[in-house]
Backbone and ligand atoms as CSV (ligand in chain L), in Angstrom:
chain,resi,resn,atom,element,x,y,z
A,1,MET,N,N,0.886,-1.192,-0.052
A,1,MET,CA,C,0.053,0.020,0.033
A,1,MET,C,C,0.708,1.203,0.112
A,2,HIS,N,N,0.329,2.244,-0.649
A,2,HIS,CA,C,1.082,3.431,-0.737
A,2,HIS,C,C,1.442,4.069,0.608
A,3,ARG,N,N,2.407,4.745,0.842
A,3,ARG,CA,C,2.645,5.260,2.258
A,3,ARG,C,C,1.646,6.285,2.794
A,4,ILE,N,N,1.323,7.119,1.849
A,4,ILE,CA,C,0.337,8.216,2.252
A,4,ILE,C,C,-1.091,7.473,2.521
A,5,GLU,N,N,-1.381,6.480,1.909
A,5,GLU,CA,C,-2.641,5.664,2.046
A,5,GLU,C,C,-2.695,5.023,3.505
A,6,THR,N,N,-1.406,4.415,3.794
A,6,THR,CA,C,-1.408,3.607,5.230
A,6,THR,C,C,-1.485,4.959,6.259
A,7,ILE,N,N,-0.917,6.039,6.144
A,7,ILE,CA,C,-0.891,6.906,7.047
A,7,ILE,C,C,-2.398,7.487,7.374
A,8,SER,N,N,-2.795,7.859,6.148
A,8,SER,CA,C,-4.319,8.244,5.974
A,8,SER,C,C,-5.104,7.308,6.637
A,9,ARG,N,N,-4.994,6.021,6.505
A,9,ARG,CA,C,-6.000,5.103,7.182
A,9,ARG,C,C,-5.730,5.143,8.615
A,10,GLU,N,N,-4.648,5.216,9.135
A,10,GLU,CA,C,-4.438,5.295,10.628
A,10,GLU,C,C,-5.091,6.634,11.063
A,11,ILE,N,N,-4.963,7.626,10.481
A,11,ILE,CA,C,-5.581,8.893,10.936
A,11,ILE,C,C,-6.871,8.587,10.934
A,12,ARG,N,N,-7.583,8.048,10.019
A,12,ARG,CA,C,-9.025,7.789,9.903
A,12,ARG,C,C,-9.514,7.028,11.114
A,13,THR,N,N,-8.804,6.076,11.251
A,13,THR,CA,C,-8.930,5.020,12.393
A,13,THR,C,C,-9.126,5.977,13.793
A,14,ASN,N,N,-8.073,6.547,14.115
A,14,ASN,CA,C,-8.009,7.552,15.182
A,14,ASN,C,C,-9.145,8.408,15.277
A,15,GLY,N,N,-9.409,9.109,13.987
A,15,GLY,CA,C,-10.450,10.102,13.918
A,15,GLY,C,C,-9.699,11.447,14.412
A,16,PHE,N,N,-10.169,12.425,13.758
A,16,PHE,CA,C,-9.539,13.911,14.290
A,16,PHE,C,C,-10.271,15.055,13.476
A,17,ARG,N,N,-10.761,16.018,14.335
A,17,ARG,CA,C,-11.397,17.257,13.764
A,17,ARG,C,C,-10.849,18.385,14.754
A,18,CYS,N,N,-10.202,19.458,13.909
A,18,CYS,CA,C,-9.866,20.654,14.777
A,18,CYS,C,C,-11.038,21.274,15.440
A,19,ARG,N,N,-10.890,21.321,16.567
A,19,ARG,CA,C,-12.109,22.190,17.313
A,19,ARG,C,C,-11.931,23.603,17.479
A,20,GLN,N,N,-10.827,24.084,17.047
A,20,GLN,CA,C,-10.355,25.367,16.861
A,20,GLN,C,C,-10.524,26.034,18.307
A,21,CYS,N,N,-9.901,25.065,19.384
A,21,CYS,CA,C,-10.108,25.592,20.724
A,21,CYS,C,C,-8.697,26.527,21.058
A,22,GLY,N,N,-7.665,26.447,20.155
A,22,GLY,CA,C,-6.423,27.152,20.557
A,22,GLY,C,C,-5.562,26.444,21.625
A,23,ALA,N,N,-6.048,25.234,22.058
A,23,ALA,CA,C,-5.335,24.554,23.132
A,23,ALA,C,C,-3.899,24.282,22.819
A,24,CYS,N,N,-3.817,23.933,21.561
A,24,CYS,CA,C,-2.293,23.546,21.151
A,24,CYS,C,C,-1.488,24.800,20.995
A,25,CYS,N,N,-1.978,25.901,20.959
A,25,CYS,CA,C,-1.237,27.050,20.538
A,25,CYS,C,C,-0.897,27.863,21.889
A,26,GLN,N,N,-1.090,27.253,23.088
A,26,GLN,CA,C,-0.817,27.998,24.430
A,26,GLN,C,C,-0.171,26.864,25.385
A,27,GLY,N,N,0.584,27.450,26.342
A,27,GLY,CA,C,1.071,26.552,27.308
A,27,GLY,C,C,1.624,27.599,28.381
A,28,GLU,N,N,2.406,26.917,29.421
A,28,GLU,CA,C,2.852,27.817,30.426
A,28,GLU,C,C,4.141,28.248,30.455
A,29,GLU,N,N,5.016,28.052,29.319
A,29,GLU,CA,C,6.257,28.327,29.378
A,29,GLU,C,C,6.532,29.759,28.594
A,30,LYS,N,N,7.642,30.386,28.655
A,30,LYS,CA,C,8.056,31.605,28.079
A,30,LYS,C,C,8.027,31.481,26.587
A,31,THR,N,N,8.638,30.443,26.100
A,31,THR,CA,C,8.941,30.042,24.839
A,31,THR,C,C,7.951,28.836,24.483
A,32,SER,N,N,7.311,28.972,23.496
A,32,SER,CA,C,6.429,27.674,23.000
A,32,SER,C,C,7.504,26.630,22.569
A,33,ARG,N,N,6.780,25.472,22.240
A,33,ARG,CA,C,7.763,24.454,21.661
A,33,ARG,C,C,7.376,24.328,20.300
A,34,VAL,N,N,6.956,25.195,19.616
A,34,VAL,CA,C,6.563,25.357,18.194
A,34,VAL,C,C,7.928,25.589,17.561
A,35,ILE,N,N,8.629,24.370,17.219
A,35,ILE,CA,C,9.963,24.687,16.591
A,35,ILE,C,C,9.913,24.865,15.129
A,36,VAL,N,N,10.808,26.094,14.740
A,36,VAL,CA,C,10.547,26.451,13.426
A,36,VAL,C,C,12.051,26.511,12.704
A,37,SER,N,N,12.115,26.307,11.492
A,37,SER,CA,C,13.315,26.307,10.625
A,37,SER,C,C,13.434,27.533,10.053
A,38,PRO,N,N,14.637,28.043,9.414
A,38,PRO,CA,C,14.749,29.009,8.650
A,38,PRO,C,C,13.738,29.271,7.508
A,39,PRO,N,N,13.472,28.258,6.823
A,39,PRO,CA,C,12.353,28.415,5.655
A,39,PRO,C,C,10.962,28.796,6.309
A,40,GLU,N,N,10.583,28.201,7.427
A,40,GLU,CA,C,9.350,28.495,7.986
A,40,GLU,C,C,9.492,29.917,8.530
A,41,ILE,N,N,10.487,30.347,9.140
A,41,ILE,CA,C,10.525,31.598,9.688
A,41,ILE,C,C,10.523,32.684,8.403
A,42,ASP,N,N,11.106,32.286,7.194
A,42,ASP,CA,C,11.096,33.328,6.033
A,42,ASP,C,C,9.677,33.327,5.655
A,43,ARG,N,N,8.702,32.401,5.637
A,43,ARG,CA,C,7.268,32.314,5.293
A,43,ARG,C,C,6.638,33.215,6.327
A,44,ILE,N,N,6.980,33.162,7.511
A,44,ILE,CA,C,6.221,33.974,8.507
A,44,ILE,C,C,6.557,35.561,8.349
A,45,ILE,N,N,7.724,35.735,8.011
A,45,ILE,CA,C,8.263,37.118,7.803
A,45,ILE,C,C,7.649,37.655,6.628
A,46,GLU,N,N,7.644,36.838,5.570
A,46,GLU,CA,C,6.987,37.238,4.259
A,46,GLU,C,C,5.415,37.581,4.482
A,47,ALA,N,N,4.795,36.823,5.331
A,47,ALA,CA,C,3.300,37.069,5.565
A,47,ALA,C,C,3.014,38.135,6.510
A,48,THR,N,N,3.985,38.384,7.491
A,48,THR,CA,C,3.763,39.440,8.427
A,48,THR,C,C,4.282,40.789,8.353
A,49,GLY,N,N,5.589,40.612,7.726
A,49,GLY,CA,C,6.498,41.838,7.689
A,49,GLY,C,C,7.246,42.073,8.961
A,50,LEU,N,N,7.108,41.103,9.842
A,50,LEU,CA,C,8.005,41.220,11.155
A,50,LEU,C,C,9.336,40.902,10.890
A,51,GLU,N,N,10.183,41.179,11.889
A,51,GLU,CA,C,11.578,40.720,11.913
A,51,GLU,C,C,11.783,39.475,12.634
A,52,LYS,N,N,12.688,38.659,12.274
A,52,LYS,CA,C,12.978,37.411,12.937
A,52,LYS,C,C,13.015,37.485,14.292
A,53,SER,N,N,13.655,38.688,14.994
A,53,SER,CA,C,13.823,38.745,16.366
A,53,SER,C,C,12.437,38.995,17.010
A,54,GLU,N,N,11.396,39.394,16.268
A,54,GLU,CA,C,10.080,39.747,16.802
A,54,GLU,C,C,9.420,38.485,16.808
A,55,ILE,N,N,9.692,37.426,16.149
A,55,ILE,CA,C,9.032,36.178,15.871
A,55,ILE,C,C,9.480,35.029,16.727
A,56,VAL,N,N,10.672,34.745,16.924
A,56,VAL,CA,C,11.367,33.654,17.624
A,56,VAL,C,C,12.396,34.000,18.566
A,57,LEU,N,N,12.460,32.742,19.386
A,57,LEU,CA,C,13.552,32.767,20.585
A,57,LEU,C,C,14.361,31.516,20.239
A,58,PRO,N,N,15.595,31.217,20.443
A,58,PRO,CA,C,16.134,30.129,20.431
A,58,PRO,C,C,15.649,28.984,21.183
A,59,TYR,N,N,15.631,27.727,20.664
A,59,TYR,CA,C,15.060,26.733,21.353
A,59,TYR,C,C,15.650,26.512,22.827
A,60,PRO,N,N,14.784,26.549,23.852
A,60,PRO,CA,C,15.358,26.869,25.178
A,60,PRO,C,C,16.136,25.816,25.957
A,61,GLU,N,N,16.792,24.804,25.300
A,61,GLU,CA,C,17.609,23.902,25.985
A,61,GLU,C,C,19.111,23.911,25.435
A,62,PHE,N,N,19.826,24.418,26.272
A,62,PHE,CA,C,21.380,24.738,25.916
A,62,PHE,C,C,22.231,23.655,26.462
A,63,ILE,N,N,23.212,23.326,25.681
A,63,ILE,CA,C,24.042,22.248,25.864
A,63,ILE,C,C,25.495,23.022,26.010
A,64,GLU,N,N,26.364,22.624,26.972
A,64,GLU,CA,C,27.611,23.073,27.147
A,64,GLU,C,C,28.623,22.502,25.978
A,65,SER,N,N,29.262,23.368,25.436
A,65,SER,CA,C,30.308,22.892,24.469
A,65,SER,C,C,31.570,22.421,25.225
A,66,ASP,N,N,32.493,21.690,24.565
A,66,ASP,CA,C,33.708,21.063,24.984
A,66,ASP,C,C,34.422,22.336,25.345
A,67,GLU,N,N,34.409,23.403,24.626
A,67,GLU,CA,C,35.237,24.812,24.738
A,67,GLU,C,C,34.668,25.461,25.938
A,68,GLY,N,N,33.598,25.336,26.526
A,68,GLY,CA,C,33.063,26.103,27.502
A,68,GLY,C,C,31.889,26.974,27.006
A,69,GLY,N,N,31.426,26.886,25.775
A,69,GLY,CA,C,30.305,27.766,25.435
A,69,GLY,C,C,29.060,27.084,25.607
A,70,TRP,N,N,28.113,27.593,25.214
A,70,TRP,CA,C,26.645,27.058,25.259
A,70,TRP,C,C,25.875,26.942,23.804
A,71,PHE,N,N,25.114,26.102,23.381
A,71,PHE,CA,C,24.691,25.853,22.259
A,71,PHE,C,C,23.185,25.293,22.205
A,72,THR,N,N,22.340,25.719,21.252
A,72,THR,CA,C,21.026,25.023,21.063
A,72,THR,C,C,20.877,24.806,19.478
A,73,PHE,N,N,19.798,24.234,19.219
A,73,PHE,CA,C,19.465,23.919,17.810
A,73,PHE,C,C,18.138,24.596,17.485
A,74,GLU,N,N,18.046,25.350,16.505
A,74,GLU,CA,C,16.710,25.872,15.939
A,74,GLU,C,C,16.015,26.866,16.909
A,75,TRP,N,N,14.903,27.153,16.386
A,75,TRP,CA,C,14.107,28.338,17.055
A,75,TRP,C,C,12.872,27.986,17.437
A,76,CYS,N,N,12.085,28.630,18.279
A,76,CYS,CA,C,10.721,28.473,18.725
A,76,CYS,C,C,9.949,29.671,18.526
A,77,LEU,N,N,8.614,29.715,18.049
A,77,LEU,CA,C,7.820,30.898,18.156
A,77,LEU,C,C,7.752,31.366,19.498
A,78,LYS,N,N,7.693,32.636,19.459
A,78,LYS,CA,C,7.438,33.483,20.861
A,78,LYS,C,C,6.072,33.121,21.421
A,79,ASN,N,N,6.186,33.281,22.798
A,79,ASN,CA,C,4.942,33.242,23.466
A,79,ASN,C,C,4.750,34.610,24.222
A,80,GLU,N,N,3.428,35.043,24.351
A,80,GLU,CA,C,3.126,36.173,25.367
A,80,GLU,C,C,2.103,35.582,26.362
A,81,ASP,N,N,2.381,35.747,27.604
A,81,ASP,CA,C,1.535,35.198,28.548
A,81,ASP,C,C,0.971,33.587,28.300
A,82,GLY,N,N,1.965,32.924,27.816
A,82,GLY,CA,C,1.574,31.585,27.717
A,82,GLY,C,C,0.956,31.298,26.187
A,83,LYS,N,N,0.626,32.294,25.557
A,83,LYS,CA,C,0.094,32.064,24.252
A,83,LYS,C,C,0.985,32.378,23.017
A,84,CYS,N,N,0.910,31.631,22.075
A,84,CYS,CA,C,1.695,31.990,20.826
A,84,CYS,C,C,1.338,33.274,20.524
A,85,ILE,N,N,2.380,33.905,19.948
A,85,ILE,CA,C,2.122,35.558,19.607
A,85,ILE,C,C,1.035,35.616,18.437
A,86,PHE,N,N,1.036,34.404,17.711
A,86,PHE,CA,C,0.081,34.602,16.642
A,86,PHE,C,C,-1.447,33.914,16.749
A,87,LEU,N,N,-1.580,33.661,18.009
A,87,LEU,CA,C,-2.893,33.274,18.472
A,87,LEU,C,C,-3.914,34.579,18.692
A,88,ALA,N,N,-4.807,34.545,17.704
A,88,ALA,CA,C,-5.715,35.841,17.799
A,88,ALA,C,C,-6.568,35.737,18.885
A,89,GLU,N,N,-7.322,36.773,19.136
A,89,GLU,CA,C,-8.357,36.904,20.343
A,89,GLU,C,C,-9.723,35.788,20.034
A,90,ASP,N,N,-9.888,35.645,18.922
A,90,ASP,CA,C,-11.033,34.585,18.508
A,90,ASP,C,C,-10.353,33.105,18.498
A,91,GLU,N,N,-9.301,32.998,19.112
A,91,GLU,CA,C,-8.454,31.597,19.268
A,91,GLU,C,C,-8.134,31.107,17.697
A,92,ARG,N,N,-8.158,31.983,16.761
A,92,ARG,CA,C,-7.792,31.403,15.535
A,92,ARG,C,C,-6.240,31.938,15.213
A,93,CYS,N,N,-5.669,31.182,14.359
A,93,CYS,CA,C,-4.144,31.537,14.008
A,93,CYS,C,C,-4.232,32.479,12.862
A,94,ALA,N,N,-3.487,33.561,13.509
A,94,ALA,CA,C,-3.223,34.896,12.657
A,94,ALA,C,C,-2.412,34.847,11.508
A,95,ILE,N,N,-1.659,33.597,11.377
A,95,ILE,CA,C,-0.890,33.428,10.170
A,95,ILE,C,C,-1.115,32.090,9.660
A,96,TYR,N,N,-2.494,31.839,9.588
A,96,TYR,CA,C,-2.998,30.386,9.111
A,96,TYR,C,C,-2.246,29.894,7.906
A,97,SER,N,N,-2.269,30.695,6.908
A,97,SER,CA,C,-1.703,30.086,5.570
A,97,SER,C,C,0.062,30.115,5.626
A,98,ALA,N,N,0.589,30.683,6.600
A,98,ALA,CA,C,2.052,30.621,6.600
A,98,ALA,C,C,2.548,29.815,8.070
A,99,ARG,N,N,1.319,29.100,8.495
A,99,ARG,CA,C,1.767,28.456,9.750
A,99,ARG,C,C,2.766,27.428,9.662
A,100,PRO,N,N,3.638,27.038,10.692
A,100,PRO,CA,C,4.633,25.995,10.615
A,100,PRO,C,C,4.021,24.540,10.425
A,101,TRP,N,N,4.940,23.657,9.937
A,101,TRP,CA,C,4.467,22.348,9.681
A,101,TRP,C,C,3.988,21.813,11.074
A,102,ILE,N,N,4.582,22.038,11.975
A,102,ILE,CA,C,4.058,21.194,13.324
A,102,ILE,C,C,2.614,21.745,13.658
A,103,CYS,N,N,2.118,22.908,13.223
A,103,CYS,CA,C,0.840,23.378,13.438
A,103,CYS,C,C,0.051,22.876,12.448
A,104,ARG,N,N,0.483,22.630,11.101
A,104,ARG,CA,C,-0.483,22.051,10.071
A,104,ARG,C,C,-0.771,20.706,10.314
A,105,THR,N,N,0.152,19.942,11.070
A,105,THR,CA,C,0.014,18.437,11.196
A,105,THR,C,C,-0.598,18.066,12.605
A,106,TYR,N,N,-0.528,19.026,13.675
A,106,TYR,CA,C,-0.783,18.639,14.839
A,106,TYR,C,C,-2.249,18.118,14.845
A,107,PRO,N,N,-2.455,16.919,15.781
A,107,PRO,CA,C,-1.739,16.626,16.808
A,107,PRO,C,C,-0.980,15.266,16.372
A,108,PHE,N,N,-0.610,15.103,15.045
A,108,PHE,CA,C,-0.054,14.118,14.348
A,108,PHE,C,C,1.522,14.360,14.135
A,109,ALA,N,N,2.333,13.224,14.198
A,109,ALA,CA,C,3.638,13.325,13.767
A,109,ALA,C,C,4.128,12.108,13.324
A,110,LEU,N,N,5.236,12.111,12.452
A,110,LEU,CA,C,5.775,10.869,11.979
A,110,LEU,C,C,7.116,10.444,12.777
A,111,ASN,N,N,7.219,9.324,13.367
A,111,ASN,CA,C,8.669,9.054,13.779
A,111,ASN,C,C,8.881,7.884,13.051
A,112,GLY,N,N,9.866,8.051,12.030
A,112,GLY,CA,C,10.073,7.039,11.056
A,112,GLY,C,C,8.640,6.760,10.225
A,113,ASN,N,N,8.305,5.380,10.541
A,113,ASN,CA,C,7.112,5.008,9.648
A,113,ASN,C,C,5.887,5.066,10.605
A,114,THR,N,N,6.309,5.387,12.104
A,114,THR,CA,C,5.193,5.313,13.050
A,114,THR,C,C,4.496,6.693,13.240
A,115,ILE,N,N,3.173,6.629,13.471
A,115,ILE,CA,C,2.417,7.727,13.534
A,115,ILE,C,C,2.322,7.962,15.075
A,116,THR,N,N,2.607,9.128,15.540
A,116,THR,CA,C,2.377,9.536,17.100
A,116,THR,C,C,1.261,10.601,17.042
A,117,ILE,N,N,0.992,10.586,18.168
A,117,ILE,CA,C,-0.456,11.431,18.335
A,117,ILE,C,C,-0.319,12.222,19.784
A,118,SER,N,N,-0.463,13.467,19.755
A,118,SER,CA,C,-0.189,14.320,21.023
A,118,SER,C,C,-1.737,14.493,21.509
A,119,GLU,N,N,-1.759,14.911,22.801
A,119,GLU,CA,C,-2.931,15.138,23.338
A,119,GLU,C,C,-3.843,16.240,22.555
A,120,CYS,N,N,-4.979,16.041,22.407
A,120,CYS,CA,C,-5.946,17.014,21.641
A,120,CYS,C,C,-7.233,16.559,21.782
A,121,PRO,N,N,-8.259,17.555,22.079
A,121,PRO,CA,C,-9.633,17.184,22.289
A,121,PRO,C,C,-10.459,16.814,21.138
A,122,GLY,N,N,-9.622,17.116,19.872
A,122,GLY,CA,C,-10.335,16.840,18.512
A,122,GLY,C,C,-10.074,15.263,18.278
A,123,ILE,N,N,-9.206,14.623,18.982
A,123,ILE,CA,C,-8.944,13.258,18.580
A,123,ILE,C,C,-10.302,12.388,18.795
A,124,GLY,N,N,-10.568,11.462,17.802
A,124,GLY,CA,C,-11.738,10.595,18.071
A,124,GLY,C,C,-13.074,11.188,17.159
A,125,GLU,N,N,-12.756,12.394,16.675
A,125,GLU,CA,C,-13.990,12.921,15.838
A,125,GLU,C,C,-13.883,12.525,14.519
A,126,ALA,N,N,-14.847,12.382,13.859
A,126,ALA,CA,C,-14.818,11.870,12.243
A,126,ALA,C,C,-14.048,12.790,11.324
A,127,ILE,N,N,-13.371,12.021,10.568
A,127,ILE,CA,C,-12.649,12.900,9.459
A,127,ILE,C,C,-12.736,12.166,7.988
A,128,THR,N,N,-12.962,13.109,7.009
A,128,THR,CA,C,-13.336,12.368,5.792
A,128,THR,C,C,-12.025,11.792,5.256
A,129,PRO,N,N,-12.222,10.858,4.099
A,129,PRO,CA,C,-11.049,10.240,3.523
A,129,PRO,C,C,-10.313,11.283,2.893
A,130,GLU,N,N,-10.808,12.469,2.315
A,130,GLU,CA,C,-10.052,13.507,1.620
A,130,GLU,C,C,-9.035,14.161,2.595
A,131,GLU,N,N,-9.847,14.463,3.807
A,131,GLU,CA,C,-9.143,15.360,4.841
A,131,GLU,C,C,-7.955,14.500,5.290
A,132,ALA,N,N,-8.137,13.291,5.526
A,132,ALA,CA,C,-7.132,12.363,6.177
A,132,ALA,C,C,-5.948,12.250,5.198
A,133,ASP,N,N,-6.418,12.157,3.831
A,133,ASP,CA,C,-5.153,12.026,2.740
A,133,ASP,C,C,-4.393,13.166,2.887
A,134,ALA,N,N,-5.118,14.471,2.803
A,134,ALA,CA,C,-4.447,15.714,3.001
A,134,ALA,C,C,-3.566,15.796,4.058
A,135,LEU,N,N,-3.823,15.322,5.146
A,135,LEU,CA,C,-3.161,15.555,6.305
A,135,LEU,C,C,-2.075,14.536,6.403
A,136,ALA,N,N,-2.245,13.350,5.741
A,136,ALA,CA,C,-1.168,12.442,5.581
A,136,ALA,C,C,-0.208,12.851,4.704
A,137,ALA,N,N,-0.525,13.545,3.640
A,137,ALA,CA,C,0.411,14.093,2.668
A,137,ALA,C,C,1.252,15.273,3.296
A,138,CYS,N,N,0.607,15.854,4.060
A,138,CYS,CA,C,1.313,17.061,4.739
A,138,CYS,C,C,2.226,16.531,5.798
A,139,LEU,N,N,1.804,15.321,6.465
A,139,LEU,CA,C,2.938,14.634,7.424
A,139,LEU,C,C,4.289,14.222,6.731
A,140,VAL,N,N,3.872,13.619,5.604
A,140,VAL,CA,C,5.016,13.177,4.872
A,140,VAL,C,C,5.940,14.424,4.458
A,141,LYS,N,N,5.268,15.456,3.914
A,141,LYS,CA,C,6.228,16.661,3.535
A,141,LYS,C,C,6.937,17.126,4.675
A,142,ARG,N,N,6.220,17.182,5.718
A,142,ARG,CA,C,6.901,17.653,7.022
A,142,ARG,C,C,8.141,16.882,7.343
A,143,GLN,N,N,7.805,15.581,7.177
A,143,GLN,CA,C,9.082,14.747,7.695
A,143,GLN,C,C,10.337,15.093,6.710
A,144,GLU,N,N,9.946,15.112,5.382
A,144,GLU,CA,C,10.937,15.531,4.391
A,144,GLU,C,C,11.645,16.588,4.632
A,145,ALA,N,N,10.889,17.737,5.115
A,145,ALA,CA,C,11.419,19.199,5.271
A,145,ALA,C,C,12.243,19.044,6.671
A,146,GLU,N,N,11.876,18.190,7.604
A,146,GLU,CA,C,12.638,18.132,8.873
A,146,GLU,C,C,13.937,17.347,8.507
A,147,GLU,N,N,13.760,16.348,7.794
A,147,GLU,CA,C,14.951,15.473,7.518
A,147,GLU,C,C,16.051,16.325,6.732
A,148,GLU,N,N,15.524,17.082,5.668
A,148,GLU,CA,C,16.499,18.273,5.132
A,148,GLU,C,C,17.177,19.215,5.912
A,149,GLU,N,N,16.303,19.628,6.991
A,149,GLU,CA,C,16.853,20.658,7.748
A,149,GLU,C,C,17.855,19.896,8.853
A,150,GLU,N,N,17.559,18.805,9.310
A,150,GLU,CA,C,18.415,18.123,10.182
A,150,GLU,C,C,19.907,17.762,9.560
A,151,ASN,N,N,19.832,17.333,8.122
A,151,ASN,CA,C,21.028,16.963,7.454
A,151,ASN,C,C,21.853,18.379,7.367
A,152,ALA,N,N,21.285,19.375,7.091
A,152,ALA,CA,C,21.893,20.930,6.821
A,152,ALA,C,C,22.506,21.203,8.157
A,153,VAL,N,N,21.873,21.005,9.285
A,153,VAL,CA,C,22.170,21.398,10.615
A,153,VAL,C,C,23.513,20.698,11.011
A,154,GLU,N,N,23.305,19.309,10.695
A,154,GLU,CA,C,24.473,18.447,11.133
A,154,GLU,C,C,25.761,18.970,10.477
A,155,LYS,N,N,25.760,19.471,9.194
A,155,LYS,CA,C,27.013,19.652,8.383
A,155,LYS,C,C,27.355,21.038,9.092
A,156,ILE,N,N,26.484,22.015,9.273
A,156,ILE,CA,C,26.988,23.225,9.993
A,156,ILE,C,C,27.547,22.964,11.259
A,157,PHE,N,N,27.030,22.242,12.178
A,157,PHE,CA,C,27.360,21.797,13.486
A,157,PHE,C,C,28.897,21.144,13.388
A,158,SER,N,N,29.081,20.308,12.553
A,158,SER,CA,C,30.235,19.557,12.531
A,158,SER,C,C,31.537,20.364,12.078
A,159,SER,N,N,31.032,21.634,11.409
A,159,SER,CA,C,32.104,22.482,10.867
A,159,SER,C,C,32.395,23.843,11.680
A,160,HIS,N,N,31.812,23.771,13.051
A,160,HIS,CA,C,31.915,24.772,13.804
A,160,HIS,C,C,32.410,24.520,15.289
A,161,THR,N,N,33.038,25.530,15.987
A,161,THR,CA,C,33.161,25.200,17.462
A,161,THR,C,C,32.505,26.328,18.091
A,162,VAL,N,N,32.133,25.887,19.310
A,162,VAL,CA,C,31.423,27.095,20.166
A,162,VAL,C,C,32.314,27.340,21.132
A,163,PRO,N,N,33.005,28.621,20.955
A,163,PRO,CA,C,34.023,29.256,21.924
A,163,PRO,C,C,33.614,29.431,23.404
A,164,GLU,N,N,34.500,29.336,24.123
A,164,GLU,CA,C,34.142,29.710,25.678
A,164,GLU,C,C,33.490,30.976,25.743
A,165,GLY,N,N,32.471,30.949,26.565
A,165,GLY,CA,C,31.843,32.338,26.701
A,165,GLY,C,C,30.867,32.634,25.986
A,166,ARG,N,N,30.757,32.085,24.544
A,166,ARG,CA,C,29.666,32.359,23.693
A,166,ARG,C,C,28.412,31.429,23.935
A,167,THR,N,N,27.179,32.028,23.464
A,167,THR,CA,C,25.872,31.204,23.307
A,167,THR,C,C,25.592,31.276,21.950
A,168,VAL,N,N,25.215,30.324,21.343
A,168,VAL,CA,C,24.766,30.284,19.836
A,168,VAL,C,C,23.792,29.255,19.680
A,169,ALA,N,N,23.081,29.402,18.511
A,169,ALA,CA,C,21.873,28.655,17.977
A,169,ALA,C,C,22.399,28.270,16.624
A,170,PHE,N,N,22.258,26.837,16.362
A,170,PHE,CA,C,22.577,26.525,15.091
A,170,PHE,C,C,21.343,26.195,14.297
A,171,ASP,N,N,21.347,26.460,13.104
A,171,ASP,CA,C,20.358,26.046,12.111
A,171,ASP,C,C,20.886,25.758,10.904
A,172,SER,N,N,19.954,25.429,9.773
A,172,SER,CA,C,20.709,25.046,8.361
A,172,SER,C,C,21.445,26.109,7.828
A,173,ARG,N,N,21.350,27.505,8.277
A,173,ARG,CA,C,22.066,28.471,7.676
A,173,ARG,C,C,23.228,28.967,8.514
A,174,GLY,N,N,23.577,28.359,9.539
A,174,GLY,CA,C,24.705,28.829,10.366
A,174,GLY,C,C,24.675,28.756,11.877
A,175,MET,N,N,25.663,29.433,12.437
A,175,MET,CA,C,25.700,29.435,13.797
A,175,MET,C,C,25.570,30.991,14.054
A,176,TRP,N,N,24.561,31.082,14.932
A,176,TRP,CA,C,24.121,32.585,15.380
A,176,TRP,C,C,24.421,32.838,16.679
A,177,SER,N,N,24.986,33.942,17.089
A,177,SER,CA,C,25.273,34.377,18.451
A,177,SER,C,C,24.032,34.860,19.113
A,178,ILE,N,N,23.822,34.450,20.428
A,178,ILE,CA,C,22.620,34.807,21.142
A,178,ILE,C,C,23.237,35.874,22.244
A,179,HIS,N,N,22.414,36.846,22.261
A,179,HIS,CA,C,22.793,37.952,23.383
A,179,HIS,C,C,21.831,37.913,24.392
A,180,GLY,N,N,22.252,38.226,25.546
A,180,GLY,CA,C,21.343,38.460,26.669
A,180,GLY,C,C,20.856,37.374,27.268
L,1,LIG,S1,S,1.479,29.624,14.608
L,1,LIG,FE1,FE,-0.820,29.674,14.695
L,1,LIG,S2,S,-1.415,27.384,14.817
L,1,LIG,FE2,FE,0.729,27.576,15.379
L,1,LIG,S3,S,0.852,27.757,17.639
L,1,LIG,FE3,FE,0.747,29.845,16.606
L,1,LIG,S4,S,-1.434,30.425,16.687
L,1,LIG,FE4,FE,-1.116,28.231,16.934
C-alpha cells in the first residue's frame, strides 16, 4: 500500500477534527515548543512583515560545548502570557496560511514510519477520507522538510566550534550568536 494511504488510514482509524479551541497554541512556558526552521521563519516574515527577532527565540535547551560555550538547535515561536504570539483573540491562527509544519499537522507526527499522536480534544472525531489524505500528505512533506533541515544542521554543526563564553543557536544556515 502507498505510504500516504497507510498513514491516512491510521488517521481515519483514530479520527480527528480541529475544534479550533487554540489549546495547542498555548502553554505555561515563556517560549512555545513550536520549533521552526529558517524556511518556516521566512514564510512568516513574508506573511507578516515582522523581523526574525520579533517572531522567535532560540530553542530553550542549551548544551555546554567542550570549549565552555553554550549551544542550542533551531528556534521556537515566541509566547506572550503563555500564548503563541500569533494566536488571535478569537482563538484562530493569525498566520494560518504561513503556519509552521508542526501546526499544520498537529496532533499527528511521524517518527520514521510510526505515527505519533499528541494530546488533543479533537481526537476521535470523524474525518473524511479526503481530509485524512491531505493530512497524511502534509505529514510526509513535514518529515521530508525536517530531514533536510536536520542534515543541513548536522553539516553546519560539525564544521563549527562554540568558543568559551559564547552562546549560539545552530540552524541550517549557520551558527548564530545569542545575546542577553
Ligand atoms: S502559529 Fe498559529 S497554529 Fe501555530 S501555535 Fe501559533 S497560533 Fe497556533
